N, CA, C and O atoms as a Tripos MOL2 file, in Angstrom:
@<TRIPOS>MOLECULE
protein
  268   267    67     0     0
PROTEIN
NO_CHARGES

@<TRIPOS>ATOM
      1 N          26.3850   -9.0840   23.0320 N.3       1 MET1
      2 CA         26.6910   -8.3570   21.7700 C.3       1 MET1
      3 C          27.1280   -6.6720   22.0200 C.2       1 MET1
      4 O          27.9410   -5.9980   21.3900 O.2       1 MET1
      5 N          25.9560   -6.1590   23.5870 N.am      2 LYS2
      6 CA         26.0260   -4.5860   23.5240 C.3       2 LYS2
      7 C          27.3240   -3.6370   23.8270 C.2       2 LYS2
      8 O          27.5730   -2.4430   23.6650 O.2       2 LYS2
      9 N          28.1270   -4.9310   24.4240 N.am      3 PHE3
     10 CA         29.8480   -4.5400   24.6990 C.3       3 PHE3
     11 C          30.4000   -4.9750   23.7800 C.2       3 PHE3
     12 O          31.4630   -4.4650   23.4250 O.2       3 PHE3
     13 N          29.9950   -5.7730   23.2810 N.am      4 PHE4
     14 CA         30.9080   -5.8190   21.2320 C.3       4 PHE4
     15 C          30.9740   -4.6800   20.6340 C.2       4 PHE4
     16 O          31.9490   -4.2770   19.9980 O.2       4 PHE4
     17 N          29.0050   -3.5720   20.9580 N.am      5 CYS5
     18 CA         29.2690   -2.7500   19.3890 C.3       5 CYS5
     19 C          29.8320   -1.6870   19.7880 C.2       5 CYS5
     20 O          30.4850   -0.9140   19.0880 O.2       5 CYS5
     21 N          29.4640   -1.5410   21.6510 N.am      6 SER6
     22 CA         30.1390   -0.3740   22.6580 C.3       6 SER6
     23 C          32.0590   -0.2230   22.2960 C.2       6 SER6
     24 O          32.5930    0.8340   21.9620 O.2       6 SER6
     25 N          32.7590   -1.4950   22.4700 N.am      7 LEU7
     26 CA         33.8560   -2.1900   21.9600 C.3       7 LEU7
     27 C          34.4290   -1.1210   19.9810 C.2       7 LEU7
     28 O          35.2700   -0.3630   19.4990 O.2       7 LEU7
     29 N          33.4790   -1.7120   19.7300 N.am      8 ILE8
     30 CA         33.8840   -0.9010   17.9480 C.3       8 ILE8
     31 C          33.5940    0.4190   18.1600 C.2       8 ILE8
     32 O          34.2730    1.1330   17.4220 O.2       8 ILE8
     33 N          32.8430    1.0340   18.8890 N.am      9 CYS9
     34 CA         32.5300    2.2850   18.7150 C.3       9 CYS9
     35 C          33.7100    2.8670   19.4890 C.2       9 CYS9
     36 O          34.4120    3.5160   18.7140 O.2       9 CYS9
     37 N          34.3040    2.8720   21.0530 N.am     10 VAL10
     38 CA         35.0950    3.2850   21.5730 C.3      10 VAL10
     39 C          36.4330    3.3590   20.5600 C.2      10 VAL10
     40 O          37.0160    4.4270   20.3760 O.2      10 VAL10
     41 N          36.9580    1.7910   19.7670 N.am     11 ALA11
     42 CA         37.9020    1.0240   18.8030 C.3      11 ALA11
     43 C          37.8250    2.8820   17.4880 C.2      11 ALA11
     44 O          38.7620    3.6130   17.1670 O.2      11 ALA11
     45 N          36.8970    2.9450   17.2550 N.am     12 SER12
     46 CA         36.4200    3.7020   16.1860 C.3      12 SER12
     47 C          37.1400    5.2850   16.5000 C.2      12 SER12
     48 O          37.8480    5.9480   15.7430 O.2      12 SER12
     49 N          36.7860    5.5270   17.5600 N.am     13 LEU13
     50 CA         36.7320    6.6530   17.9600 C.3      13 LEU13
     51 C          38.6270    7.2940   18.0410 C.2      13 LEU13
     52 O          39.2400    8.3180   17.7390 O.2      13 LEU13
     53 N          38.8850    6.1320   18.5520 N.am     14 ALA14
     54 CA         40.4630    6.3640   18.9030 C.3      14 ALA14
     55 C          41.2910    5.9320   17.8680 C.2      14 ALA14
     56 O          42.4910    5.7460   18.0660 O.2      14 ALA14
     57 N          40.6190    5.7040   16.4810 N.am     15 GLY15
     58 CA         41.6020    5.4790   15.3060 C.3      15 GLY15
     59 C          40.9180    7.2170   14.5280 C.2      15 GLY15
     60 O          41.4970    7.9900   13.7650 O.2      15 GLY15
     61 N          40.0150    7.2700   14.9200 N.am     16 CYS16
     62 CA         39.4840    8.6800   14.4230 C.3      16 CYS16
     63 C          40.4760   10.2810   15.4280 C.2      16 CYS16
     64 O          40.5650   11.4140   14.9550 O.2      16 CYS16
     65 N          41.1070    9.7980   16.9230 N.am     17 ALA17
     66 CA         41.5710   10.9830   17.6340 C.3      17 ALA17
     67 C          43.8530   10.6550   17.1350 C.2      17 ALA17
     68 O          44.7730   11.3570   17.5530 O.2      17 ALA17
     69 N          43.9920    9.2260   16.0590 N.am     18 GLN18
     70 CA         45.3590    9.6880   16.2910 C.3      18 GLN18
     71 C          45.1290   10.1860   14.6240 C.2      18 GLN18
     72 O          46.2110    9.6850   14.3210 O.2      18 GLN18
     73 N          44.7830   10.5770   13.7000 N.am     19 PHE19
     74 CA         44.4470   10.9790   12.5130 C.3      19 PHE19
     75 C          45.6110   12.6990   12.1590 C.2      19 PHE19
     76 O          45.1210   13.8250   12.2420 O.2      19 PHE19
     77 N          46.5740   12.5320   11.9230 N.am     20 PRO20
     78 CA         47.3240   13.4240   11.1670 C.3      20 PRO20
     79 C          46.5750   15.1370   10.8780 C.2      20 PRO20
     80 O          46.2400   15.4420    9.7330 O.2      20 PRO20
     81 N          46.3800   16.1680   12.0970 N.am     21 ASN21
     82 CA         45.5250   16.6340   11.9050 C.3      21 ASN21
     83 C          46.1560   18.6460   11.7490 C.2      21 ASN21
     84 O          45.1620   19.3620   11.6350 O.2      21 ASN21
     85 N          46.8500   19.0740   11.7430 N.am     22 THR22
     86 CA         48.4190   20.1490   12.0960 C.3      22 THR22
     87 C          49.2770   19.7370   11.6180 C.2      22 THR22
     88 O          49.6210   18.5590   11.7140 O.2      22 THR22
     89 N          50.1090   20.9990   10.6830 N.am     23 HIS23
     90 CA         51.4720   21.1740    9.7030 C.3      23 HIS23
     91 C          52.1330   22.3080   10.8340 C.2      23 HIS23
     92 O          51.6650   23.2780   11.4310 O.2      23 HIS23
     93 N          53.2390   21.7570   10.7960 N.am     24 PRO24
     94 CA         54.3470   22.3740   11.5560 C.3      24 PRO24
     95 C          54.1000   24.6760   11.3760 C.2      24 PRO24
     96 O          53.9900   25.6780   12.0830 O.2      24 PRO24
     97 N          54.1710   24.0820    9.3790 N.am     25 ASN25
     98 CA         54.9870   24.8250    9.4330 C.3      25 ASN25
     99 C          53.2580   26.5600    8.7300 C.2      25 ASN25
    100 O          52.4180   26.7320    7.8460 O.2      25 ASN25
    101 N          53.5930   26.9740    9.4750 N.am     26 PRO26
    102 CA         51.9200   28.3540    9.5730 C.3      26 PRO26
    103 C          50.8050   27.9820    8.0300 C.2      26 PRO26
    104 O          49.7620   27.4150    7.7050 O.2      26 PRO26
    105 N          52.4590   29.1340    7.2470 N.am     27 ALA27
    106 CA         50.9140   28.4210    5.7160 C.3      27 ALA27
    107 C          50.7280   27.7620    5.3150 C.2      27 ALA27
    108 O          50.7550   27.9010    4.0920 O.2      27 ALA27
    109 N          50.2700   26.0880    5.9560 N.am     28 LYS28
    110 CA         49.9550   25.6740    5.3770 C.3      28 LYS28
    111 C          48.9960   24.9340    6.6000 C.2      28 LYS28
    112 O          48.0950   24.1250    6.3780 O.2      28 LYS28
    113 N          49.3320   25.3170    7.6440 N.am     29 ASN29
    114 CA         48.4380   24.8140    7.9780 C.3      29 ASN29
    115 C          47.3470   25.3020    8.6380 C.2      29 ASN29
    116 O          47.2930   25.7190    9.7950 O.2      29 ASN29
    117 N          45.8480   25.1600    7.2220 N.am     30 ASN30
    118 CA         44.5310   25.5890    7.3750 C.3      30 ASN30
    119 C          43.9460   24.4620    6.0540 C.2      30 ASN30
    120 O          44.3590   23.8310    5.0810 O.2      30 ASN30
    121 N          42.8050   24.7290    6.7720 N.am     31 THR31
    122 CA         41.5340   23.9520    6.1400 C.3      31 THR31
    123 C          42.0140   23.3730    4.0290 C.2      31 THR31
    124 O          42.0970   22.2780    3.4710 O.2      31 THR31
    125 N          42.1550   24.4980    3.6600 N.am     32 ALA32
    126 CA         41.9710   23.8090    2.2160 C.3      32 ALA32
    127 C          43.6660   22.8700    2.4280 C.2      32 ALA32
    128 O          43.6720   21.7210    1.9870 O.2      32 ALA32
    129 N          44.7990   23.3240    2.9880 N.am     33 ALA33
    130 CA         45.8080   22.1170    2.5610 C.3      33 ALA33
    131 C          45.5890   21.0350    3.2980 C.2      33 ALA33
    132 O          46.3710   20.0860    3.2410 O.2      33 ALA33
    133 N          44.5250   21.0220    4.0740 N.am     34 TYR34
    134 CA         44.4220   20.2690    4.8440 C.3      34 TYR34
    135 C          43.6450   18.8570    3.6240 C.2      34 TYR34
    136 O          44.1760   17.8240    3.2170 O.2      34 TYR34
    137 N          42.3480   19.3770    3.3770 N.am     35 ARG35
    138 CA         42.2590   18.8630    2.3750 C.3      35 ARG35
    139 C          42.0770   18.5830    1.3480 C.2      35 ARG35
    140 O          41.1860   17.8650    0.8940 O.2      35 ARG35
    141 N          43.3460   19.3990    0.5560 N.am     36 ALA36
    142 CA         43.9520   18.9510   -0.8420 C.3      36 ALA36
    143 C          44.7000   17.6410   -0.4720 C.2      36 ALA36
    144 O          44.5590   16.6780   -1.2250 O.2      36 ALA36
    145 N          45.7180   17.4970    0.9570 N.am     37 ASP37
    146 CA         46.9960   16.6940    1.2350 C.3      37 ASP37
    147 C          45.6170   15.9880    0.6200 C.2      37 ASP37
    148 O          45.3800   15.6670   -0.5440 O.2      37 ASP37
    149 N          44.5910   15.8310    2.0990 N.am     38 MET38
    150 CA         43.7210   14.1600    2.0890 C.3      38 MET38
    151 C          42.7350   13.6230    1.3230 C.2      38 MET38
    152 O          41.9910   12.6960    1.6420 O.2      38 MET38
    153 N          42.7560   14.3930    0.0360 N.am     39 LYS39
    154 CA         42.0410   14.4770   -1.3330 C.3      39 LYS39
    155 C          43.5780   13.0630   -1.8850 C.2      39 LYS39
    156 O          43.3640   11.8690   -2.0930 O.2      39 LYS39
    157 N          44.8040   13.6890   -1.9660 N.am     40 ASP40
    158 CA         45.4670   12.5500   -2.3670 C.3      40 ASP40
    159 C          45.7970   11.9080   -2.3370 C.2      40 ASP40
    160 O          46.2200   11.0620   -3.1250 O.2      40 ASP40
    161 N          45.6830   12.1860   -0.5110 N.am     41 CYS41
    162 CA         46.2360   10.6290   -0.2830 C.3      41 CYS41
    163 C          44.9810    9.2840   -0.2310 C.2      41 CYS41
    164 O          45.3340    8.1060   -0.2920 O.2      41 CYS41
    165 N          43.1720    9.7940   -0.0820 N.am     42 ALA42
    166 CA         42.4300    8.6470   -0.4060 C.3      42 ALA42
    167 C          42.5160    8.3120   -2.1410 C.2      42 ALA42
    168 O          41.9230    7.4010   -2.7200 O.2      42 ALA42
    169 N          43.4290    9.3320   -2.7510 N.am     43 ASP43
    170 CA         42.6860    8.5570   -3.5960 C.3      43 ASP43
    171 C          44.0120    8.7150   -4.6000 C.2      43 ASP43
    172 O          44.1210    8.9020   -5.8110 O.2      43 ASP43
    173 N          45.1370    8.5220   -3.3130 N.am     44 ALA44
    174 CA         46.4460    7.7810   -3.8060 C.3      44 ALA44
    175 C          45.6280    5.2210   -3.0820 C.2      44 ALA44
    176 O          45.8410    4.0920   -3.5250 O.2      44 ALA44
    177 N          44.8720    5.7720   -1.9990 N.am     45 TYR45
    178 CA         44.7350    4.3100   -0.7680 C.3      45 TYR45
    179 C          43.4180    4.5650   -1.5690 C.2      45 TYR45
    180 O          42.9650    5.6920   -1.3680 O.2      45 TYR45
    181 N          42.5660    3.6540   -2.5800 N.am     46 THR46
    182 CA         40.9030    4.1580   -1.7810 C.3      46 THR46
    183 C          40.5770    2.8840   -0.7420 C.2      46 THR46
    184 O          41.1560    2.0430   -0.0560 O.2      46 THR46
    185 N          39.4410    3.2720   -1.0580 N.am     47 GLU47
    186 CA         39.3260    2.2690    0.3350 C.3      47 GLU47
    187 C          38.6680    0.3860    0.1040 C.2      47 GLU47
    188 O          38.0670   -0.1090   -0.8490 O.2      47 GLU47
    189 N          38.9260    0.0300    0.8570 N.am     48 THR48
    190 CA         38.9900   -1.8940    1.2540 C.3      48 THR48
    191 C          38.3520   -2.0070    2.1350 C.2      48 THR48
    192 O          38.2010   -1.2780    3.1150 O.2      48 THR48
    193 N          37.5970   -3.6310    1.6610 N.am     49 PRO49
    194 CA         36.6500   -4.2270    2.9600 C.3      49 PRO49
    195 C          37.9120   -4.2440    4.6410 C.2      49 PRO49
    196 O          37.4690   -4.0780    5.7780 O.2      49 PRO49
    197 N          38.9810   -4.4100    4.4180 N.am     50 SER50
    198 CA         39.9760   -5.4790    5.2940 C.3      50 SER50
    199 C          40.2700   -3.3300    6.0320 C.2      50 SER50
    200 O          40.9780   -3.3700    7.0380 O.2      50 SER50
    201 N          39.9680   -2.2450    5.7600 N.am     51 GLY51
    202 CA         39.6760   -0.9060    6.1940 C.3      51 GLY51
    203 C          42.0100   -0.9530    6.6000 C.2      51 GLY51
    204 O          42.7670   -0.3620    7.3700 O.2      51 GLY51
    205 N          42.1020   -1.6140    5.9230 N.am     52 GLY52
    206 CA         44.4230   -1.3560    6.3080 C.3      52 GLY52
    207 C          44.0530   -0.0640    5.2160 C.2      52 GLY52
    208 O          45.0020    0.6980    5.4000 O.2      52 GLY52
    209 N          43.1550    0.5760    4.1720 N.am     53 TYR53
    210 CA         43.6020    2.1270    3.7130 C.3      53 TYR53
    211 C          44.0340    2.9730    4.6210 C.2      53 TYR53
    212 O          45.0550    3.6470    4.4850 O.2      53 TYR53
    213 N          43.0410    3.0040    5.9330 N.am     54 LEU54
    214 CA         43.5520    3.6460    6.9170 C.3      54 LEU54
    215 C          44.8260    4.2920    7.3390 C.2      54 LEU54
    216 O          45.1680    5.4740    7.2930 O.2      54 LEU54
    217 N          45.6650    2.8510    7.9100 N.am     55 LYS55
    218 CA         46.9890    3.5770    8.6250 C.3      55 LYS55
    219 C          48.4310    3.9730    6.8550 C.2      55 LYS55
    220 O          49.5540    4.4710    6.7670 O.2      55 LYS55
    221 N          47.4660    3.3950    5.9000 N.am     56 GLN56
    222 CA         48.1400    4.1890    4.9690 C.3      56 GLN56
    223 C          48.0080    5.7040    4.1490 C.2      56 GLN56
    224 O          48.6520    6.3410    3.3150 O.2      56 GLN56
    225 N          46.6410    5.8590    5.0110 N.am     57 ARG57
    226 CA         46.5010    7.0880    4.6010 C.3      57 ARG57
    227 C          47.2040    7.7060    5.6000 C.2      57 ARG57
    228 O          48.0120    8.5820    5.2930 O.2      57 ARG57
    229 N          47.0160    7.3690    6.8600 N.am     58 VAL58
    230 CA         47.2050    8.5350    8.3800 C.3      58 VAL58
    231 C          49.2200    8.2900    7.7760 C.2      58 VAL58
    232 O          49.6250    9.4400    7.6060 O.2      58 VAL58
    233 N          50.2730    7.3820    7.4930 N.am     59 SER59
    234 CA         51.2720    7.0420    6.7650 C.3      59 SER59
    235 C          51.4650    8.6290    6.0160 C.2      59 SER59
    236 O          52.0490    9.6740    6.3010 O.2      59 SER59
    237 N          50.2880    7.9320    4.4830 N.am     60 CYS60
    238 CA         50.6310    9.7640    3.6070 C.3      60 CYS60
    239 C          50.4190   11.1170    4.3420 C.2      60 CYS60
    240 O          50.8810   12.1720    3.9060 O.2      60 CYS60
    241 N          49.6860   11.0210    5.4940 N.am     61 MET61
    242 CA         49.5170   13.1950    6.0410 C.3      61 MET61
    243 C          50.6090   12.6580    6.2690 C.2      61 MET61
    244 O          51.2370   12.8730    5.2320 O.2      61 MET61
    245 N          51.6340   11.7740    7.3350 N.am     62 GLU62
    246 CA         51.8140   12.6390    7.6610 C.3      62 GLU62
    247 C          53.7160   12.6220    7.2520 C.2      62 GLU62
    248 O          54.5930   12.8880    8.0730 O.2      62 GLU62
    249 N          54.0230   12.1080    5.3030 N.am     63 LEU63
    250 CA         54.8140   11.7550    4.9480 C.3      63 LEU63
    251 C          54.8500   13.3690    3.8350 C.2      63 LEU63
    252 O          55.7040   13.7880    3.0550 O.2      63 LEU63
    253 N          53.3440   13.9680    4.3040 N.am     64 LYS64
    254 CA         53.4640   14.6920    3.9660 C.3      64 LYS64
    255 C          53.9260   16.4700    4.5140 C.2      64 LYS64
    256 O          54.1710   17.5080    3.9000 O.2      64 LYS64
    257 N          53.8740   16.1390    5.7630 N.am     65 GLY65
    258 CA         54.1290   16.7950    6.9330 C.3      65 GLY65
    259 C          52.7160   17.0720    8.7450 C.2      65 GLY65
    260 O          52.6540   17.6590    9.8260 O.2      65 GLY65
    261 N          51.9500   16.1570    7.8690 N.am     66 TRP66
    262 CA         50.7750   16.4330    9.0880 C.3      66 TRP66
    263 C          51.3650   15.5610   10.7470 C.2      66 TRP66
    264 O          51.9640   14.5030   10.9410 O.2      66 TRP66
    265 N          50.7960   16.7050   11.7430 N.am     67 GLU67
    266 CA         51.5330   15.8140   12.9190 C.3      67 GLU67
    267 C          49.1010   15.5360   13.9250 C.2      67 GLU67
    268 O          48.9300   14.8850   14.9560 O.2      67 GLU67
@<TRIPOS>BOND
     1     1     2 1
     2     2     3 1
     3     3     4 2
     4     3     5 am
     5     5     6 1
     6     6     7 1
     7     7     8 2
     8     7     9 am
     9     9    10 1
    10    10    11 1
    11    11    12 2
    12    11    13 am
    13    13    14 1
    14    14    15 1
    15    15    16 2
    16    15    17 am
    17    17    18 1
    18    18    19 1
    19    19    20 2
    20    19    21 am
    21    21    22 1
    22    22    23 1
    23    23    24 2
    24    23    25 am
    25    25    26 1
    26    26    27 1
    27    27    28 2
    28    27    29 am
    29    29    30 1
    30    30    31 1
    31    31    32 2
    32    31    33 am
    33    33    34 1
    34    34    35 1
    35    35    36 2
    36    35    37 am
    37    37    38 1
    38    38    39 1
    39    39    40 2
    40    39    41 am
    41    41    42 1
    42    42    43 1
    43    43    44 2
    44    43    45 am
    45    45    46 1
    46    46    47 1
    47    47    48 2
    48    47    49 am
    49    49    50 1
    50    50    51 1
    51    51    52 2
    52    51    53 am
    53    53    54 1
    54    54    55 1
    55    55    56 2
    56    55    57 am
    57    57    58 1
    58    58    59 1
    59    59    60 2
    60    59    61 am
    61    61    62 1
    62    62    63 1
    63    63    64 2
    64    63    65 am
    65    65    66 1
    66    66    67 1
    67    67    68 2
    68    67    69 am
    69    69    70 1
    70    70    71 1
    71    71    72 2
    72    71    73 am
    73    73    74 1
    74    74    75 1
    75    75    76 2
    76    75    77 am
    77    77    78 1
    78    78    79 1
    79    79    80 2
    80    79    81 am
    81    81    82 1
    82    82    83 1
    83    83    84 2
    84    83    85 am
    85    85    86 1
    86    86    87 1
    87    87    88 2
    88    87    89 am
    89    89    90 1
    90    90    91 1
    91    91    92 2
    92    91    93 am
    93    93    94 1
    94    94    95 1
    95    95    96 2
    96    95    97 am
    97    97    98 1
    98    98    99 1
    99    99   100 2
   100    99   101 am
   101   101   102 1
   102   102   103 1
   103   103   104 2
   104   103   105 am
   105   105   106 1
   106   106   107 1
   107   107   108 2
   108   107   109 am
   109   109   110 1
   110   110   111 1
   111   111   112 2
   112   111   113 am
   113   113   114 1
   114   114   115 1
   115   115   116 2
   116   115   117 am
   117   117   118 1
   118   118   119 1
   119   119   120 2
   120   119   121 am
   121   121   122 1
   122   122   123 1
   123   123   124 2
   124   123   125 am
   125   125   126 1
   126   126   127 1
   127   127   128 2
   128   127   129 am
   129   129   130 1
   130   130   131 1
   131   131   132 2
   132   131   133 am
   133   133   134 1
   134   134   135 1
   135   135   136 2
   136   135   137 am
   137   137   138 1
   138   138   139 1
   139   139   140 2
   140   139   141 am
   141   141   142 1
   142   142   143 1
   143   143   144 2
   144   143   145 am
   145   145   146 1
   146   146   147 1
   147   147   148 2
   148   147   149 am
   149   149   150 1
   150   150   151 1
   151   151   152 2
   152   151   153 am
   153   153   154 1
   154   154   155 1
   155   155   156 2
   156   155   157 am
   157   157   158 1
   158   158   159 1
   159   159   160 2
   160   159   161 am
   161   161   162 1
   162   162   163 1
   163   163   164 2
   164   163   165 am
   165   165   166 1
   166   166   167 1
   167   167   168 2
   168   167   169 am
   169   169   170 1
   170   170   171 1
   171   171   172 2
   172   171   173 am
   173   173   174 1
   174   174   175 1
   175   175   176 2
   176   175   177 am
   177   177   178 1
   178   178   179 1
   179   179   180 2
   180   179   181 am
   181   181   182 1
   182   182   183 1
   183   183   184 2
   184   183   185 am
   185   185   186 1
   186   186   187 1
   187   187   188 2
   188   187   189 am
   189   189   190 1
   190   190   191 1
   191   191   192 2
   192   191   193 am
   193   193   194 1
   194   194   195 1
   195   195   196 2
   196   195   197 am
   197   197   198 1
   198   198   199 1
   199   199   200 2
   200   199   201 am
   201   201   202 1
   202   202   203 1
   203   203   204 2
   204   203   205 am
   205   205   206 1
   206   206   207 1
   207   207   208 2
   208   207   209 am
   209   209   210 1
   210   210   211 1
   211   211   212 2
   212   211   213 am
   213   213   214 1
   214   214   215 1
   215   215   216 2
   216   215   217 am
   217   217   218 1
   218   218   219 1
   219   219   220 2
   220   219   221 am
   221   221   222 1
   222   222   223 1
   223   223   224 2
   224   223   225 am
   225   225   226 1
   226   226   227 1
   227   227   228 2
   228   227   229 am
   229   229   230 1
   230   230   231 1
   231   231   232 2
   232   231   233 am
   233   233   234 1
   234   234   235 1
   235   235   236 2
   236   235   237 am
   237   237   238 1
   238   238   239 1
   239   239   240 2
   240   239   241 am
   241   241   242 1
   242   242   243 1
   243   243   244 2
   244   243   245 am
   245   245   246 1
   246   246   247 1
   247   247   248 2
   248   247   249 am
   249   249   250 1
   250   250   251 1
   251   251   252 2
   252   251   253 am
   253   253   254 1
   254   254   255 1
   255   255   256 2
   256   255   257 am
   257   257   258 1
   258   258   259 1
   259   259   260 2
   260   259   261 am
   261   261   262 1
   262   262   263 1
   263   263   264 2
   264   263   265 am
   265   265   266 1
   266   266   267 1
   267   267   268 2
@<TRIPOS>SUBSTRUCTURE
     1 MET1         2 RESIDUE 1 A MET
     2 LYS2         6 RESIDUE 1 A LYS
     3 PHE3        10 RESIDUE 1 A PHE
     4 PHE4        14 RESIDUE 1 A PHE
     5 CYS5        18 RESIDUE 1 A CYS
     6 SER6        22 RESIDUE 1 A SER
     7 LEU7        26 RESIDUE 1 A LEU
     8 ILE8        30 RESIDUE 1 A ILE
     9 CYS9        34 RESIDUE 1 A CYS
    10 VAL10       38 RESIDUE 1 A VAL
    11 ALA11       42 RESIDUE 1 A ALA
    12 SER12       46 RESIDUE 1 A SER
    13 LEU13       50 RESIDUE 1 A LEU
    14 ALA14       54 RESIDUE 1 A ALA
    15 GLY15       58 RESIDUE 1 A GLY
    16 CYS16       62 RESIDUE 1 A CYS
    17 ALA17       66 RESIDUE 1 A ALA
    18 GLN18       70 RESIDUE 1 A GLN
    19 PHE19       74 RESIDUE 1 A PHE
    20 PRO20       78 RESIDUE 1 A PRO
    21 ASN21       82 RESIDUE 1 A ASN
    22 THR22       86 RESIDUE 1 A THR
    23 HIS23       90 RESIDUE 1 A HIS
    24 PRO24       94 RESIDUE 1 A PRO
    25 ASN25       98 RESIDUE 1 A ASN
    26 PRO26      102 RESIDUE 1 A PRO
    27 ALA27      106 RESIDUE 1 A ALA
    28 LYS28      110 RESIDUE 1 A LYS
    29 ASN29      114 RESIDUE 1 A ASN
    30 ASN30      118 RESIDUE 1 A ASN
    31 THR31      122 RESIDUE 1 A THR
    32 ALA32      126 RESIDUE 1 A ALA
    33 ALA33      130 RESIDUE 1 A ALA
    34 TYR34      134 RESIDUE 1 A TYR
    35 ARG35      138 RESIDUE 1 A ARG
    36 ALA36      142 RESIDUE 1 A ALA
    37 ASP37      146 RESIDUE 1 A ASP
    38 MET38      150 RESIDUE 1 A MET
    39 LYS39      154 RESIDUE 1 A LYS
    40 ASP40      158 RESIDUE 1 A ASP
    41 CYS41      162 RESIDUE 1 A CYS
    42 ALA42      166 RESIDUE 1 A ALA
    43 ASP43      170 RESIDUE 1 A ASP
    44 ALA44      174 RESIDUE 1 A ALA
    45 TYR45      178 RESIDUE 1 A TYR
    46 THR46      182 RESIDUE 1 A THR
    47 GLU47      186 RESIDUE 1 A GLU
    48 THR48      190 RESIDUE 1 A THR
    49 PRO49      194 RESIDUE 1 A PRO
    50 SER50      198 RESIDUE 1 A SER
    51 GLY51      202 RESIDUE 1 A GLY
    52 GLY52      206 RESIDUE 1 A GLY
    53 TYR53      210 RESIDUE 1 A TYR
    54 LEU54      214 RESIDUE 1 A LEU
    55 LYS55      218 RESIDUE 1 A LYS
    56 GLN56      222 RESIDUE 1 A GLN
    57 ARG57      226 RESIDUE 1 A ARG
    58 VAL58      230 RESIDUE 1 A VAL
    59 SER59      234 RESIDUE 1 A SER
    60 CYS60      238 RESIDUE 1 A CYS
    61 MET61      242 RESIDUE 1 A MET
    62 GLU62      246 RESIDUE 1 A GLU
    63 LEU63      250 RESIDUE 1 A LEU
    64 LYS64      254 RESIDUE 1 A LYS
    65 GLY65      258 RESIDUE 1 A GLY
    66 TRP66      262 RESIDUE 1 A TRP
    67 GLU67      266 RESIDUE 1 A GLU
């Protein structure tokens, strides 16, 4: 049981590490722009029990130019 809990924790941390957080455009690479784009993506892809929305949000942020 502890193994599975540890595995879930590691997987969730690895998933967060892959989320885009930098923008190549220096004018847009700031916290305010990031939060605005993240809000747009979160509004477009609402949470679902399956968790598939996370991959869609990552794709949305990549389409907006975040790396």
